C-alpha positions as CSV (number, residue, x, y, z in Angstrom):
1,M,91.3,107.7,52.7
2,N,93.0,104.8,54.5
3,K,92.3,103.9,58.3
4,T,95.5,105.8,59.5
5,D,94.1,108.9,58.0
6,R,90.6,108.5,59.4
7,R,92.1,107.8,62.8
8,A,94.2,110.9,62.7
9,I,91.2,113.0,61.5
10,L,89.1,111.6,64.3
11,S,91.7,112.1,67.0
12,R,92.2,115.8,65.7
13,E,88.5,116.4,66.0
14,I,88.1,114.9,69.4
15,Q,91.1,117.0,70.8
16,R,89.3,120.2,69.2
17,C,85.7,119.2,71.0
18,I,87.7,119.0,74.4
19,G,89.6,122.0,73.6
20,M,86.3,123.9,72.9
21,I,84.9,122.7,76.4
22,F,87.6,124.4,78.1
23,A,87.4,127.4,75.9
24,A,83.7,127.6,76.7
25,A,84.2,127.3,80.5
26,L,86.7,130.2,80.5
27,F,84.0,132.3,78.6
28,G,81.4,131.2,81.1
29,I,83.3,131.9,84.1
30,A,84.2,135.3,82.7
31,Y,80.6,136.3,82.2
32,S,79.1,134.8,85.3
33,W,81.6,135.6,87.9
34,F,83.0,139.0,86.6
35,L,81.0,141.0,83.9
36,I,77.4,140.1,84.3
37,P,77.3,141.1,88.1
38,Y,78.5,144.4,87.4
39,N,76.7,145.2,83.9
40,I,80.0,145.3,82.2
41,A,78.8,144.7,78.6
42,P,81.3,144.0,76.0
43,G,78.8,144.0,73.0
44,G,77.9,141.0,71.2
45,V,75.0,138.5,71.7
46,A,76.3,137.7,75.0
47,G,76.5,141.5,76.1
48,I,72.9,141.9,74.8
49,S,71.7,138.8,76.8
50,Q,73.3,140.5,79.7
51,I,71.2,143.6,79.3
52,V,67.9,141.5,78.8
53,F,69.0,139.7,82.0
54,R,69.3,143.1,84.0
55,F,65.8,144.1,83.1
56,T,63.9,140.7,82.7
57,G,65.7,138.2,84.7
58,F,65.9,135.9,81.8
59,R,68.8,133.6,81.9
60,V,71.7,134.9,79.8
61,G,72.7,131.4,78.3
62,M,69.1,131.0,77.2
63,T,68.9,134.4,75.6
64,M,72.2,133.7,73.9
65,I,70.8,130.7,72.2
66,A,67.5,132.4,71.3
67,L,69.5,135.4,69.6
68,N,72.0,133.2,67.9
69,I,69.6,131.2,65.6
70,P,69.4,133.5,62.8
71,L,73.0,133.9,62.8
72,F,73.7,130.3,62.1
73,V,72.0,130.8,58.8
74,V,74.7,133.1,57.9
75,S,77.1,130.9,59.1
76,F,76.2,128.0,57.0
77,V,75.6,129.9,53.8
78,F,78.8,132.2,53.9
79,I,81.4,130.3,56.0
80,G,80.7,126.6,55.6
81,R,79.1,123.8,57.2
82,S,82.2,122.9,59.0
83,F,82.5,126.2,60.8
84,G,78.8,126.3,61.1
85,G,78.4,123.0,62.6
86,K,81.3,123.7,65.3
87,S,79.6,127.1,65.8
88,I,76.5,125.6,67.0
89,Y,78.4,123.3,69.4
90,G,80.6,125.9,70.6
91,M,77.5,128.3,71.1
92,L,75.6,125.5,73.2
93,L,78.8,125.0,75.2
94,T,79.2,128.5,76.1
95,A,75.6,129.3,76.8
96,I,75.3,126.2,78.9
97,L,78.3,126.8,80.8
98,T,77.4,130.5,81.3
99,D,74.5,129.7,83.3
100,F,76.2,126.7,84.9
101,F,78.9,128.9,86.3
102,N,76.3,131.3,87.7
103,L,77.3,131.6,91.4
104,Q,73.9,130.8,92.6
105,N,73.6,127.8,90.3
106,L,77.2,126.6,92.0
107,A,75.4,127.0,95.3
108,K,72.3,125.1,94.6
109,L,74.6,122.3,93.3
110,G,76.5,122.2,96.4
111,L,79.9,123.4,94.9
112,I,79.7,126.5,97.1
113,E,79.1,126.3,100.6
114,N,78.8,129.8,101.6
115,L,77.1,132.1,98.8
116,Q,76.8,135.0,101.2
117,R,80.2,135.9,101.0
118,F,79.8,136.8,97.2
119,V,76.6,138.7,97.9
120,H,76.9,142.3,97.6
121,N,74.9,145.8,97.7
122,V,75.4,148.2,94.8
123,D,73.1,151.1,94.8
124,G,70.4,149.4,96.4
125,R,70.8,146.4,94.1
126,T,71.7,143.1,95.2
127,V,74.7,141.6,93.4
128,I,76.2,138.2,93.2
129,A,79.7,138.4,92.1
130,M,83.1,136.9,92.7
131,L,84.6,140.2,93.6
132,D,83.5,143.0,95.9
133,P,82.0,146.3,94.5
134,Q,85.1,148.1,95.3
135,D,87.3,145.8,93.0
136,I,85.1,146.5,89.9
137,Y,88.2,147.5,88.2
138,L,89.8,144.0,88.9
139,S,86.3,142.5,87.7
140,A,86.6,144.4,84.6
141,I,90.3,143.0,83.9
142,A,89.8,139.5,84.9
143,G,86.3,139.2,83.1
144,S,88.2,140.5,80.0
145,V,91.2,138.5,80.1
146,L,89.1,135.1,80.6
147,L,86.7,136.3,77.9
148,G,89.5,137.0,75.5
149,L,91.3,133.7,76.2
150,G,87.8,131.6,75.8
151,I,87.1,133.3,72.5
152,G,90.6,133.0,71.2
153,L,90.8,129.4,72.1
154,M,87.5,128.6,70.8
155,F,88.8,130.0,67.4
156,R,92.0,128.1,67.6
157,F,89.9,124.9,68.0
158,R,88.0,125.9,64.7
159,G,84.9,126.6,66.7
160,S,82.9,129.8,67.8
161,T,81.0,131.3,70.8
162,G,78.3,132.2,68.3
163,G,76.8,135.4,68.1
164,T,79.1,138.1,66.6
165,D,81.9,135.7,66.3
166,I,80.0,134.6,63.1
167,P,80.4,137.9,61.2
168,V,84.0,138.3,62.6
169,A,85.0,135.3,61.1
170,L,83.1,136.1,57.8
171,I,85.1,139.4,57.8
172,K,88.3,137.8,58.7
173,Q,88.1,135.5,55.7
174,K,87.1,138.3,53.4
175,A,89.2,141.1,54.4
176,G,92.3,139.0,55.8
177,L,92.2,141.2,59.2
178,S,93.0,139.6,62.6
179,I,90.2,138.1,64.6
180,G,91.0,140.7,67.4
181,T,90.4,143.7,64.8
182,C,87.3,142.3,63.3
183,Y,86.0,141.7,66.8
184,W,86.6,145.4,67.6
185,L,84.9,146.6,64.6
186,V,81.7,144.6,64.8
187,E,81.5,145.1,68.9
188,T,82.2,149.0,68.6
189,L,78.7,149.1,66.6
190,I,76.9,147.2,69.4
191,I,78.6,149.0,72.5
192,F,77.6,152.5,70.9
193,S,74.0,151.2,70.2
194,V,73.9,150.0,73.7
195,G,75.1,153.1,75.3
196,L,72.8,155.3,73.4
197,L,69.7,152.9,74.1
198,F,70.2,153.1,77.8
199,Q,71.7,156.7,77.7
200,D,74.4,155.6,80.2
201,L,77.9,156.6,79.0
202,K,79.4,154.2,81.7
203,L,78.0,151.4,79.7
204,V,80.1,152.5,76.8
205,I,83.2,153.2,78.8
206,W,83.2,149.8,80.6
207,G,82.4,148.3,77.2
208,Y,85.6,149.6,75.5
209,V,87.7,148.7,78.7
210,N,86.3,145.1,78.3
211,L,86.8,145.3,74.6
212,F,90.3,146.6,74.4
213,I,91.7,143.9,76.7
214,T,89.5,141.0,75.1
215,T,90.7,141.8,71.7
216,K,94.3,141.8,72.6
217,I,94.1,138.6,74.5
218,T,92.0,136.9,71.8
219,D,94.7,137.7,69.3
220,L,97.1,136.2,71.7
221,A,95.4,132.9,72.3
222,S,94.1,132.4,68.9
223,E,97.2,133.2,66.9
224,G,100.1,133.5,69.2
225,L,102.8,136.1,69.5
226,P,103.8,138.2,66.6
227,Y,107.5,136.9,66.9
228,I,108.7,137.2,63.3
229,K,110.7,140.2,61.9
230,G,111.5,141.0,58.6
231,V,114.9,142.7,57.9
232,Y,116.3,144.7,54.9
233,I,119.9,145.4,54.5
234,I,121.9,147.4,52.1
235,S,125.5,146.8,52.1
236,E,128.7,146.8,50.0
237,A,129.5,143.4,51.9
238,V,126.2,141.7,50.6
239,Q,128.0,138.3,49.9
240,E,129.7,138.1,53.4
241,I,126.6,139.2,55.3
242,R,124.6,136.5,53.1
243,K,127.1,133.8,54.2
244,E,127.2,134.6,57.9
245,I,123.1,134.6,58.0
246,L,123.2,131.2,56.3
247,E,125.7,129.7,58.5
248,K,125.3,131.3,61.9
249,L,121.6,132.0,61.8
250,E,120.7,129.2,59.5
251,R,118.0,131.3,57.9
252,G,117.5,131.7,54.3
253,V,118.0,135.0,52.3
254,T,116.7,136.7,49.2
255,L,118.9,139.2,47.2
256,F,117.2,142.1,45.4
257,D,118.5,144.2,42.5
258,A,117.9,147.8,43.2
259,V,119.1,151.2,42.2
260,S,120.3,153.8,44.7
261,G,118.1,157.0,44.6
262,Y,121.1,159.2,45.4
263,N,123.9,158.4,42.7
264,Q,121.5,155.9,40.6
265,R,124.0,153.1,41.0
266,P,123.1,149.5,40.9
267,I,123.1,147.8,44.5
268,K,122.1,144.6,46.2
269,V,119.5,144.5,49.1
270,I,119.3,141.5,51.5
271,F,115.9,140.4,52.7
272,C,115.6,138.1,55.6
273,V,112.9,136.8,57.9
274,L,113.7,135.6,61.2
275,N,112.9,135.1,64.9
276,R,112.9,138.4,66.8
277,R,115.5,136.9,69.3
278,Q,117.8,136.5,66.3
279,V,117.7,140.1,65.6
280,P,120.3,141.2,67.9
281,Q,122.7,138.6,66.6
282,L,122.0,139.7,62.9
283,T,122.8,143.3,64.0
284,D,126.1,142.2,65.4
285,I,127.0,140.3,62.1
286,V,126.2,143.5,60.0
287,K,127.9,145.9,62.2
288,D,131.1,143.7,62.2
289,L,131.2,143.1,58.5
290,D,130.1,146.5,57.2
291,P,129.8,149.4,59.9
292,D,128.1,151.8,57.2
293,A,125.4,149.0,56.2
294,F,121.7,150.4,56.3
295,M,119.4,148.1,58.1
296,I,115.6,148.2,58.2
297,V,113.9,145.9,61.0
298,T,110.1,145.4,60.2
299,D,107.1,143.3,61.9
300,V,105.8,140.4,60.0
301,N,102.3,139.6,60.5
302,D,102.4,136.2,59.2
303,V,104.8,133.9,57.5
304,L,104.5,130.4,56.0
305,G,107.5,128.4,54.9
306,Y,110.2,126.4,56.3
307,G,111.2,127.0,59.8
308,F,108.0,129.1,60.6
309,K,104.5,128.3,61.8
310,S,101.8,130.2,60.3
311,R,99.7,132.4,62.6
312,Q,96.5,132.0,60.1
313,I,93.7,130.1,61.2
314,N,91.7,128.3,58.3
315,L,88.1,128.6,59.8
316,T,86.8,126.0,57.4
317,E,88.7,123.1,58.3
């Protein structure tokens, strides 16, 4: 490896470390300002830590660190040292910043001049939150969006917030599911366990509201929008359509030999992968050349090749 390559790798790792700080800040703000005050537990180690905080007053960030220790053993053994190391860094960042962004702590540091405007009374309990109790729905939404962004960006920068992100990453690698889907499966088990433990249906409802929004934002932040479409075209004007796609849309095509199921005659099928914005253009091309053509448009989860950027994340890089 030459000096240029080493510099490029070092620059990439520095950028990732800085990105993880930003992701951890979003994570910490989501919990400290919006979720923890109203006991909106989305599951996971942070959700469990939130419950511990409610009944013991022990800091959420410190509880997260304590609960995460055994999970890192799993990370190093099954995912790899790179992800494990970044997981430790990401977990420490999220734990520290969750406690740092606590509104009471910000007031002590002089970053908030008037803490009283954030102090509310909820069923005889003092709550310090960014939004009023009547805006609890907004708190749930805001916290969920910020949490999803934080988790998704943490994965994008090859890190983790620790906790259930580790089994989530393991399931993603082994099963090939999206991060959001894996997150949903793991957190569902925890949310139900918390609801049964405290015999409070509201905990389950709020947990699922948070989880639904968080998983969608997590996929968006970590993998980007699913903007690719796959198109199958059955037509008598295969060669003309092929030529138009190559020249006007500048996309490659694949031709399949097939057999008609109705009259058993040989036919040609065009397959093309393209940006969703190009689908209307392709539709016009096909209609103009063959009004009787049969066209199927499908979603494509991921594509790797010339002209496209893969949405997949290699967690071991």
